[in-house]
Each structure stands twice: as structure tokens, then as C-alpha cells.
A tleap script that builds the chain and sets N, CA, C and O, in Angstrom:
source leaprc.protein.ff14SB
mol = sequence {
  NMET HIE GLN LEU VAL ASN ASP MET LYS ILE
  LYS ASP LEU LYS GLY LEU SER ASN ILE ASN
  ARG GLN ARG LEU SER ARG VAL GLY ILE HIE
  THR VAL ASP GLU PHE MET SER ALA ASP ALA
  PHE ASP LEU TYR LYS GLN LEU LYS GLU THR
  VAL PRO GLY THR ASN LEU ASN PHE MET TYR
  SER ILE ILE ALA ALA GLN GLU ASN LYS TYR
  TRP HIE GLN VAL ILE LYS GLU GLN ARG MET
  ASN ILE ILE PHE HIE LEU ASP GLU MET GLY
  LEU ALA PRO ARG THR ILE GLN GLN ARG SER
  LEU LYS CYS CASP
}
set mol.1.N position { -21.661 -23.724 -0.947 }
set mol.1.CA position { -20.357 -23.122 -0.732 }
set mol.1.C position { -20.048 -22.981 0.753 }
set mol.1.O position { -18.909 -23.191 1.170 }
set mol.2.N position { -21.063 -22.624 1.564 }
set mol.2.CA position { -20.834 -22.448 2.992 }
set mol.2.C position { -20.321 -23.736 3.627 }
set mol.2.O position { -19.439 -23.683 4.484 }
set mol.3.N position { -20.852 -24.894 3.229 }
set mol.3.CA position { -20.383 -26.164 3.765 }
set mol.3.C position { -18.928 -26.394 3.374 }
set mol.3.O position { -18.142 -26.907 4.170 }
set mol.4.N position { -18.567 -26.014 2.142 }
set mol.4.CA position { -17.196 -26.161 1.682 }
set mol.4.C position { -16.249 -25.342 2.552 }
set mol.4.O position { -15.181 -25.832 2.923 }
set mol.5.N position { -16.614 -24.113 2.884 }
set mol.5.CA position { -15.792 -23.264 3.754 }
set mol.5.C position { -15.671 -23.899 5.134 }
set mol.5.O position { -14.593 -23.880 5.728 }
set mol.6.N position { -16.757 -24.461 5.650 }
set mol.6.CA position { -16.709 -25.097 6.967 }
set mol.6.C position { -15.740 -26.271 6.995 }
set mol.6.O position { -15.131 -26.552 8.028 }
set mol.7.N position { -15.597 -26.953 5.873 }
set mol.7.CA position { -14.720 -28.123 5.809 }
set mol.7.C position { -13.270 -27.751 5.549 }
set mol.7.O position { -12.381 -28.587 5.709 }
set mol.8.N position { -13.017 -26.511 5.153 }
set mol.8.CA position { -11.652 -26.083 4.831 }
set mol.8.C position { -10.882 -25.704 6.086 }
set mol.8.O position { -11.451 -25.356 7.121 }
set mol.9.N position { -9.597 -25.786 5.953 }
set mol.9.CA position { -8.681 -25.326 6.990 }
set mol.9.C position { -7.915 -24.140 6.411 }
set mol.9.O position { -7.811 -23.996 5.193 }
set mol.10.N position { -7.382 -23.294 7.288 }
set mol.10.CA position { -6.599 -22.135 6.838 }
set mol.10.C position { -5.495 -22.590 5.879 }
set mol.10.O position { -5.205 -21.904 4.898 }
set mol.11.N position { -4.889 -23.722 6.153 }
set mol.11.CA position { -3.798 -24.204 5.305 }
set mol.11.C position { -4.248 -24.548 3.890 }
set mol.11.O position { -3.421 -24.668 2.986 }
set mol.12.N position { -5.557 -24.707 3.693 }
set mol.12.CA position { -6.089 -25.031 2.371 }
set mol.12.C position { -6.283 -23.798 1.486 }
set mol.12.O position { -6.505 -23.929 0.282 }
set mol.13.N position { -6.200 -22.612 2.071 }
set mol.13.CA position { -6.419 -21.395 1.297 }
set mol.13.C position { -5.224 -21.107 0.402 }
set mol.13.O position { -4.075 -21.308 0.796 }
set mol.14.N position { -5.505 -20.643 -0.787 }
set mol.14.CA position { -4.476 -20.328 -1.774 }
set mol.14.C position { -3.600 -19.175 -1.295 }
set mol.14.O position { -4.103 -18.151 -0.831 }
set mol.15.N position { -2.301 -19.349 -1.411 }
set mol.15.CA position { -1.383 -18.235 -1.228 }
set mol.15.C position { -0.966 -17.897 0.190 }
set mol.15.O position { -0.217 -16.942 0.393 }
set mol.16.N position { -1.427 -18.653 1.180 }
set mol.16.CA position { -1.018 -18.355 2.558 }
set mol.16.C position { 0.041 -19.362 3.002 }
set mol.16.O position { -0.237 -20.553 3.141 }
set mol.17.N position { 1.231 -18.877 3.218 }
set mol.17.CA position { 2.321 -19.744 3.671 }
set mol.17.C position { 2.128 -20.111 5.134 }
set mol.17.O position { 1.271 -19.553 5.819 }
set mol.18.N position { 2.921 -21.042 5.599 }
set mol.18.CA position { 2.879 -21.439 7.008 }
set mol.18.C position { 3.183 -20.248 7.911 }
set mol.18.O position { 2.561 -20.089 8.961 }
set mol.19.N position { 4.134 -19.416 7.507 }
set mol.19.CA position { 4.476 -18.219 8.288 }
set mol.19.C position { 3.279 -17.271 8.347 }
set mol.19.O position { 2.962 -16.734 9.409 }
set mol.20.N position { 2.614 -17.066 7.207 }
set mol.20.CA position { 1.438 -16.193 7.188 }
set mol.20.C position { 0.338 -16.730 8.078 }
set mol.20.O position { -0.326 -15.963 8.776 }
set mol.21.N position { 0.135 -18.037 8.064 }
set mol.21.CA position { -0.893 -18.641 8.922 }
set mol.21.C position { -0.550 -18.432 10.400 }
set mol.21.O position { -1.435 -18.169 11.215 }
set mol.22.N position { 0.721 -18.547 10.737 }
set mol.22.CA position { 1.143 -18.306 12.125 }
set mol.22.C position { 0.900 -16.849 12.505 }
set mol.22.O position { 0.446 -16.563 13.613 }
set mol.23.N position { 1.194 -15.941 11.605 }
set mol.23.CA position { 0.974 -14.522 11.873 }
set mol.23.C position { -0.512 -14.232 12.053 }
set mol.23.O position { -0.885 -13.455 12.932 }
set mol.24.N position { -1.363 -14.844 11.235 }
set mol.24.CA position { -2.809 -14.660 11.376 }
set mol.24.C position { -3.288 -15.135 12.741 }
set mol.24.O position { -4.147 -14.502 13.355 }
set mol.25.N position { -2.739 -16.240 13.214 }
set mol.25.CA position { -3.164 -16.746 14.524 }
set mol.25.C position { -2.792 -15.777 15.643 }
set mol.25.O position { -3.451 -15.751 16.682 }
set mol.26.N position { -1.746 -14.984 15.442 }
set mol.26.CA position { -1.338 -13.998 16.457 }
set mol.26.C position { -2.339 -12.859 16.603 }
set mol.26.O position { -2.345 -12.159 17.616 }
set mol.27.N position { -3.204 -12.669 15.570 }
set mol.27.CA position { -4.235 -11.637 15.669 }
set mol.27.C position { -5.628 -12.263 15.779 }
set mol.27.O position { -6.638 -11.618 15.496 }
set mol.28.N position { -5.660 -13.523 16.191 }
set mol.28.CA position { -6.941 -14.164 16.493 }
set mol.28.C position { -7.668 -14.813 15.327 }
set mol.28.O position { -8.851 -15.135 15.442 }
set mol.29.N position { -6.989 -15.009 14.217 }
set mol.29.CA position { -7.606 -15.678 13.072 }
set mol.29.C position { -7.146 -17.132 13.069 }
set mol.29.O position { -5.984 -17.432 12.794 }
set mol.30.N position { -8.089 -18.034 13.383 }
set mol.30.CA position { -7.751 -19.458 13.494 }
set mol.30.C position { -8.561 -20.329 12.541 }
set mol.30.O position { -8.191 -21.474 12.282 }
set mol.31.N position { -9.655 -19.799 12.020 }
set mol.31.CA position { -10.514 -20.601 11.143 }
set mol.31.C position { -10.715 -19.894 9.809 }
set mol.31.O position { -10.517 -18.685 9.685 }
set mol.32.N position { -11.107 -20.666 8.834 }
set mol.32.CA position { -11.391 -20.093 7.512 }
set mol.32.C position { -12.550 -19.107 7.617 }
set mol.32.O position { -12.529 -18.051 6.984 }
set mol.33.N position { -13.549 -19.447 8.407 }
set mol.33.CA position { -14.697 -18.559 8.565 }
set mol.33.C position { -14.273 -17.206 9.141 }
set mol.33.O position { -14.721 -16.163 8.664 }
set mol.34.N position { -13.414 -17.218 10.160 }
set mol.34.CA position { -12.913 -15.960 10.731 }
set mol.34.C position { -12.142 -15.161 9.686 }
set mol.34.O position { -12.301 -13.946 9.571 }
set mol.35.N position { -11.305 -15.864 8.927 }
set mol.35.CA position { -10.492 -15.208 7.908 }
set mol.35.C position { -11.356 -14.622 6.796 }
set mol.35.O position { -11.163 -13.474 6.394 }
set mol.36.N position { -12.292 -15.395 6.308 }
set mol.36.CA position { -13.115 -14.963 5.188 }
set mol.36.C position { -14.061 -13.825 5.575 }
set mol.36.O position { -14.426 -13.012 4.726 }
set mol.37.N position { -14.454 -13.760 6.829 }
set mol.37.CA position { -15.379 -12.709 7.253 }
set mol.37.C position { -14.654 -11.419 7.657 }
set mol.37.O position { -15.289 -10.386 7.867 }
set mol.38.N position { -13.334 -11.485 7.764 }
set mol.38.CA position { -12.560 -10.294 8.141 }
set mol.38.C position { -12.401 -9.365 6.950 }
set mol.38.O position { -12.242 -9.820 5.817 }
set mol.39.N position { -12.446 -8.055 7.208 }
set mol.39.CA position { -12.126 -7.075 6.178 }
set mol.39.C position { -10.615 -7.128 5.949 }
set mol.39.O position { -9.838 -6.996 6.894 }
set mol.40.N position { -10.207 -7.320 4.713 }
set mol.40.CA position { -8.788 -7.488 4.390 }
set mol.40.C position { -7.939 -6.307 4.865 }
set mol.40.O position { -6.833 -6.500 5.371 }
set mol.41.N position { -8.451 -5.093 4.704 }
set mol.41.CA position { -7.679 -3.909 5.083 }
set mol.41.C position { -7.594 -3.754 6.602 }
set mol.41.O position { -6.549 -3.368 7.126 }
set mol.42.N position { -8.678 -4.051 7.306 }
set mol.42.CA position { -8.639 -4.009 8.768 }
set mol.42.C position { -7.702 -5.085 9.312 }
set mol.42.O position { -6.965 -4.856 10.271 }
set mol.43.N position { -7.741 -6.252 8.691 }
set mol.43.CA position { -6.868 -7.337 9.106 }
set mol.43.C position { -5.403 -6.956 8.888 }
set mol.43.O position { -4.560 -7.201 9.750 }
set mol.44.N position { -5.108 -6.368 7.757 }
set mol.44.CA position { -3.741 -5.933 7.470 }
set mol.44.C position { -3.282 -4.888 8.489 }
set mol.44.O position { -2.147 -4.934 8.963 }
set mol.45.N position { -4.161 -3.955 8.819 }
set mol.45.CA position { -3.830 -2.932 9.815 }
set mol.45.C position { -3.501 -3.580 11.156 }
set mol.45.O position { -2.523 -3.215 11.809 }
set mol.46.N position { -4.318 -4.533 11.553 }
set mol.46.CA position { -4.084 -5.251 12.804 }
set mol.46.C position { -2.740 -5.974 12.774 }
set mol.46.O position { -1.993 -5.955 13.753 }
set mol.47.N position { -2.442 -6.602 11.658 }
set mol.47.CA position { -1.174 -7.320 11.516 }
set mol.47.C position { 0.006 -6.352 11.566 }
set mol.47.O position { 1.009 -6.631 12.222 }
set mol.48.N position { -0.110 -5.203 10.867 }
set mol.48.CA position { 0.976 -4.211 10.876 }
set mol.48.C position { 1.269 -3.733 12.295 }
set mol.48.O position { 2.423 -3.501 12.656 }
set mol.49.N position { 0.215 -3.587 13.096 }
set mol.49.CA position { 0.366 -3.087 14.464 }
set mol.49.C position { 0.877 -4.162 15.423 }
set mol.49.O position { 1.414 -3.836 16.482 }
set mol.50.N position { 0.720 -5.413 15.074 }
set mol.50.CA position { 0.996 -6.513 15.997 }
set mol.50.C position { 2.199 -7.366 15.616 }
set mol.50.O position { 2.953 -7.809 16.483 }
set mol.51.N position { 2.375 -7.593 14.329 }
set mol.51.CA position { 3.371 -8.564 13.871 }
set mol.51.C position { 4.488 -7.863 13.093 }
set mol.51.O position { 4.262 -7.386 11.981 }
set mol.52.N position { 5.685 -7.800 13.670 }
set mol.52.CA position { 6.811 -7.183 12.964 }
set mol.52.C position { 7.064 -7.891 11.623 }
set mol.52.O position { 6.920 -9.109 11.513 }
set mol.53.N position { 7.437 -7.120 10.632 }
set mol.53.CA position { 7.753 -7.696 9.335 }
set mol.53.C position { 6.570 -7.838 8.387 }
set mol.53.O position { 6.725 -8.326 7.268 }
set mol.54.N position { 5.390 -7.414 8.828 }
set mol.54.CA position { 4.227 -7.475 7.940 }
set mol.54.C position { 4.412 -6.433 6.851 }
set mol.54.O position { 4.611 -5.253 7.139 }
set mol.55.N position { 4.345 -6.871 5.594 }
set mol.55.CA position { 4.575 -5.948 4.486 }
set mol.55.C position { 3.451 -6.030 3.462 }
set mol.55.O position { 2.485 -6.773 3.639 }
set mol.56.N position { 3.586 -5.269 2.407 }
set mol.56.CA position { 2.566 -5.164 1.372 }
set mol.56.C position { 2.258 -6.512 0.722 }
set mol.56.O position { 1.123 -6.761 0.317 }
set mol.57.N position { 3.254 -7.370 0.621 }
set mol.57.CA position { 3.010 -8.688 0.031 }
set mol.57.C position { 1.988 -9.485 0.841 }
set mol.57.O position { 1.224 -10.273 0.283 }
set mol.58.N position { 1.979 -9.278 2.145 }
set mol.58.CA position { 0.989 -9.967 2.977 }
set mol.58.C position { -0.409 -9.441 2.667 }
set mol.58.O position { -1.374 -10.205 2.672 }
set mol.59.N position { -0.520 -8.157 2.401 }
set mol.59.CA position { -1.816 -7.585 2.006 }
set mol.59.C position { -2.326 -8.270 0.742 }
set mol.59.O position { -3.491 -8.661 0.663 }
set mol.60.N position { -1.444 -8.411 -0.246 }
set mol.60.CA position { -1.829 -9.091 -1.478 }
set mol.60.C position { -2.231 -10.536 -1.207 }
set mol.60.O position { -3.177 -11.044 -1.809 }
set mol.61.N position { -1.518 -11.194 -0.310 }
set mol.61.CA position { -1.828 -12.588 0.022 }
set mol.61.C position { -3.189 -12.723 0.698 }
set mol.61.O position { -3.930 -13.669 0.430 }
set mol.62.N position { -3.511 -11.787 1.566 }
set mol.62.CA position { -4.813 -11.817 2.247 }
set mol.62.C position { -5.936 -11.713 1.222 }
set mol.62.O position { -6.865 -12.521 1.219 }
set mol.63.N position { -5.840 -10.713 0.355 }
set mol.63.CA position { -6.885 -10.521 -0.650 }
set mol.63.C position { -6.952 -11.717 -1.587 }
set mol.63.O position { -8.039 -12.181 -1.932 }
set mol.64.N position { -5.801 -12.213 -1.995 }
set mol.64.CA position { -5.765 -13.368 -2.897 }
set mol.64.C position { -6.447 -14.580 -2.261 }
set mol.64.O position { -7.247 -15.255 -2.909 }
set mol.65.N position { -6.133 -14.852 -1.008 }
set mol.65.CA position { -6.735 -16.004 -0.337 }
set mol.65.C position { -8.241 -15.823 -0.179 }
set mol.65.O position { -9.001 -16.777 -0.345 }
set mol.66.N position { -8.672 -14.611 0.139 }
set mol.66.CA position { -10.117 -14.369 0.288 }
set mol.66.C position { -10.851 -14.477 -1.045 }
set mol.66.O position { -12.032 -14.822 -1.078 }
set mol.67.N position { -10.162 -14.186 -2.135 }
set mol.67.CA position { -10.785 -14.232 -3.460 }
set mol.67.C position { -10.440 -15.503 -4.234 }
set mol.67.O position { -10.819 -15.653 -5.396 }
set mol.68.N position { -9.717 -16.417 -3.581 }
set mol.68.CA position { -9.294 -17.677 -4.201 }
set mol.68.C position { -8.501 -17.436 -5.488 }
set mol.68.O position { -8.758 -18.045 -6.527 }
set mol.69.N position { -7.530 -16.527 -5.381 }
set mol.69.CA position { -6.645 -16.194 -6.490 }
set mol.69.C position { -5.209 -16.329 -6.003 }
set mol.69.O position { -4.954 -16.507 -4.811 }
set mol.70.N position { -4.287 -16.242 -6.938 }
set mol.70.CA position { -2.885 -16.169 -6.568 }
set mol.70.C position { -2.508 -14.700 -6.373 }
set mol.70.O position { -3.070 -13.817 -7.020 }
set mol.71.N position { -1.552 -14.447 -5.476 }
set mol.71.CA position { -1.211 -13.067 -5.121 }
set mol.71.C position { -0.747 -12.256 -6.321 }
set mol.71.O position { -1.034 -11.062 -6.404 }
set mol.72.N position { -0.029 -12.887 -7.259 }
set mol.72.CA position { 0.450 -12.115 -8.414 }
set mol.72.C position { -0.714 -11.677 -9.307 }
set mol.72.O position { -0.611 -10.666 -10.002 }
set mol.73.N position { -1.806 -12.421 -9.294 }
set mol.73.CA position { -3.002 -12.018 -10.037 }
set mol.73.C position { -3.641 -10.796 -9.378 }
set mol.73.O position { -4.113 -9.889 -10.065 }
set mol.74.N position { -3.654 -10.777 -8.045 }
set mol.74.CA position { -4.191 -9.632 -7.306 }
set mol.74.C position { -3.349 -8.397 -7.596 }
set mol.74.O position { -3.895 -7.317 -7.819 }
set mol.75.N position { -2.042 -8.540 -7.597 }
set mol.75.CA position { -1.160 -7.404 -7.900 }
set mol.75.C position { -1.476 -6.859 -9.292 }
set mol.75.O position { -1.620 -5.650 -9.477 }
set mol.76.N position { -1.578 -7.737 -10.242 }
set mol.76.CA position { -1.827 -7.331 -11.629 }
set mol.76.C position { -3.167 -6.615 -11.776 }
set mol.76.O position { -3.263 -5.626 -12.503 }
set mol.77.N position { -4.196 -7.103 -11.096 }
set mol.77.CA position { -5.550 -6.584 -11.279 }
set mol.77.C position { -5.925 -5.446 -10.327 }
set mol.77.O position { -6.737 -4.593 -10.682 }
set mol.78.N position { -5.341 -5.422 -9.114 }
set mol.78.CA position { -5.857 -4.532 -8.078 }
set mol.78.C position { -4.807 -3.676 -7.391 }
set mol.78.O position { -5.140 -2.918 -6.480 }
set mol.79.N position { -3.572 -3.774 -7.793 }
set mol.79.CA position { -2.467 -3.126 -7.072 }
set mol.79.C position { -2.730 -1.653 -6.749 }
set mol.79.O position { -2.623 -1.244 -5.593 }
set mol.80.N position { -3.067 -0.871 -7.746 }
set mol.80.CA position { -3.227 0.563 -7.513 }
set mol.80.C position { -4.391 0.859 -6.569 }
set mol.80.O position { -4.271 1.727 -5.704 }
set mol.81.N position { -5.498 0.164 -6.716 }
set mol.81.CA position { -6.632 0.374 -5.813 }
set mol.81.C position { -6.267 0.024 -4.378 }
set mol.81.O position { -6.662 0.717 -3.440 }
set mol.82.N position { -5.512 -1.054 -4.215 }
set mol.82.CA position { -5.080 -1.462 -2.876 }
set mol.82.C position { -4.170 -0.393 -2.278 }
set mol.82.O position { -4.350 0.005 -1.127 }
set mol.83.N position { -3.211 0.064 -3.041 }
set mol.83.CA position { -2.265 1.066 -2.540 }
set mol.83.C position { -2.980 2.372 -2.200 }
set mol.83.O position { -2.692 2.986 -1.173 }
set mol.84.N position { -3.906 2.799 -3.054 }
set mol.84.CA position { -4.661 4.026 -2.771 }
set mol.84.C position { -5.443 3.878 -1.467 }
set mol.84.O position { -5.470 4.796 -0.647 }
set mol.85.N position { -6.078 2.723 -1.280 }
set mol.85.CA position { -6.854 2.496 -0.057 }
set mol.85.C position { -5.928 2.500 1.165 }
set mol.85.O position { -6.247 3.102 2.189 }
set mol.86.N position { -4.791 1.829 1.049 }
set mol.86.CA position { -3.829 1.822 2.155 }
set mol.86.C position { -3.303 3.222 2.432 }
set mol.86.O position { -3.088 3.587 3.588 }
set mol.87.N position { -3.095 4.006 1.385 }
set mol.87.CA position { -2.625 5.380 1.563 }
set mol.87.C position { -3.653 6.197 2.341 }
set mol.87.O position { -3.287 6.980 3.218 }
set mol.88.N position { -4.930 6.024 2.029 }
set mol.88.CA position { -5.994 6.714 2.763 }
set mol.88.C position { -6.003 6.316 4.240 }
set mol.88.O position { -6.369 7.112 5.104 }
set mol.89.N position { -5.596 5.076 4.517 }
set mol.89.CA position { -5.552 4.583 5.893 }
set mol.89.C position { -4.237 4.937 6.586 }
set mol.89.O position { -4.071 4.675 7.778 }
set mol.90.N position { -3.302 5.534 5.839 }
set mol.90.CA position { -1.979 5.841 6.391 }
set mol.90.C position { -1.092 4.618 6.484 }
set mol.90.O position { -0.148 4.598 7.274 }
set mol.91.N position { -1.381 3.590 5.687 }
set mol.91.CA position { -0.640 2.336 5.762 }
set mol.91.C position { 0.135 2.000 4.493 }
set mol.91.O position { 0.719 0.922 4.392 }
set mol.92.N position { 0.144 2.913 3.527 }
set mol.92.CA position { 0.892 2.645 2.298 }
set mol.92.C position { 2.382 2.611 2.620 }
set mol.92.O position { 2.834 3.273 3.555 }
set mol.93.N position { 3.138 1.847 1.854 }
set mol.93.CA position { 4.595 1.845 2.068 }
set mol.93.C position { 5.145 3.269 2.008 }
set mol.93.O position { 4.629 4.104 1.266 }
set mol.94.N position { 6.172 3.543 2.773 }
set mol.94.CA position { 6.723 4.897 2.880 }
set mol.94.C position { 7.091 5.504 1.541 }
set mol.94.O position { 6.860 6.694 1.324 }
set mol.95.N position { 7.654 4.720 0.642 }
set mol.95.CA position { 8.050 5.282 -0.656 }
set mol.95.C position { 6.835 5.811 -1.403 }
set mol.95.O position { 6.925 6.828 -2.091 }
set mol.96.N position { 5.716 5.141 -1.275 }
set mol.96.CA position { 4.496 5.599 -1.944 }
set mol.96.C position { 3.950 6.835 -1.238 }
set mol.96.O position { 3.488 7.766 -1.898 }
set mol.97.N position { 3.996 6.859 0.098 }
set mol.97.CA position { 3.530 8.027 0.841 }
set mol.97.C position { 4.392 9.238 0.503 }
set mol.97.O position { 3.867 10.343 0.368 }
set mol.98.N position { 5.698 9.056 0.365 }
set mol.98.CA position { 6.591 10.164 0.038 }
set mol.98.C position { 6.301 10.712 -1.349 }
set mol.98.O position { 6.327 11.923 -1.568 }
set mol.99.N position { 6.022 9.801 -2.294 }
set mol.99.CA position { 5.670 10.253 -3.650 }
set mol.99.C position { 4.371 11.048 -3.616 }
set mol.99.O position { 4.225 12.051 -4.316 }
set mol.100.N position { 3.435 10.592 -2.799 }
set mol.100.CA position { 2.143 11.256 -2.691 }
set mol.100.C position { 2.325 12.671 -2.128 }
set mol.100.O position { 1.671 13.610 -2.582 }
set mol.101.N position { 3.206 12.820 -1.148 }
set mol.101.CA position { 3.443 14.139 -0.552 }
set mol.101.C position { 4.062 15.092 -1.575 }
set mol.101.O position { 3.750 16.283 -1.579 }
set mol.102.N position { 4.924 14.583 -2.432 }
set mol.102.CA position { 5.575 15.429 -3.448 }
set mol.102.C position { 4.565 15.926 -4.466 }
set mol.102.O position { 4.743 16.999 -5.043 }
set mol.103.N position { 3.508 15.156 -4.694 }
set mol.103.CA position { 2.500 15.536 -5.674 }
set mol.103.C position { 1.525 16.566 -5.125 }
set mol.103.O position { 0.859 17.249 -5.902 }
set mol.104.N position { 1.425 16.693 -3.839 }
set mol.104.CA position { 0.444 17.627 -3.221 }
set mol.104.C position { 0.872 19.061 -3.337 }
set mol.104.O position { 0.165 19.955 -2.873 }
savepdb mol mol.pdb
quit
């Protein structure tokens, strides 16, 4: 499998559009190895801080590409866990953070 990753290009990963690949390069991700070894949540945080327009869909795309799935499969299987983790990091979408505050 490691040889397969070495032969892949970022463009070969499932679910990453050309725009997403350009955004990843802005935070120093240029190879599949760099992308696959990055923590998805840390990478998303870096993107949110650096690249305007980074949204929750990009988070799903990152996880999907790292797990070789389609983003809609990640949403279906992991959405709530992802949102809870982002909320703990202070990165959940505002509507979710506002709902969380009302419940406290």
C-alpha cells in the first residue's frame, strides 16, 4: 500500500476538487504522503485560519479523501462525531455553536 501512495498524486484522491487541491497547497500540502499523514481536524483548522471560504464541506472532503470514501458517505456515517469534535475545537459552524449554547 505504501508504494501505491507514493505513486499517487493529490489529484488522484477521491473527492478533492481542483479548488480544494489549490487550497491545500496554500497550507503546505503538496503530496499525498503529506495529506495522508496530516490530522484531518488540524488541517481543517489551518485551512479555516488561512483560506477564506473554507467550510464544513471541506472537512468532509478531507476525511473522505483520507479514508478513500465519497464525502456524502462520510456525512452519513460520521457527521455528528465530526461536528462534536469541531465544536470542542471551537470550529463548529455558528448555527451549531448557537444551538449548543442554548442547551447549556
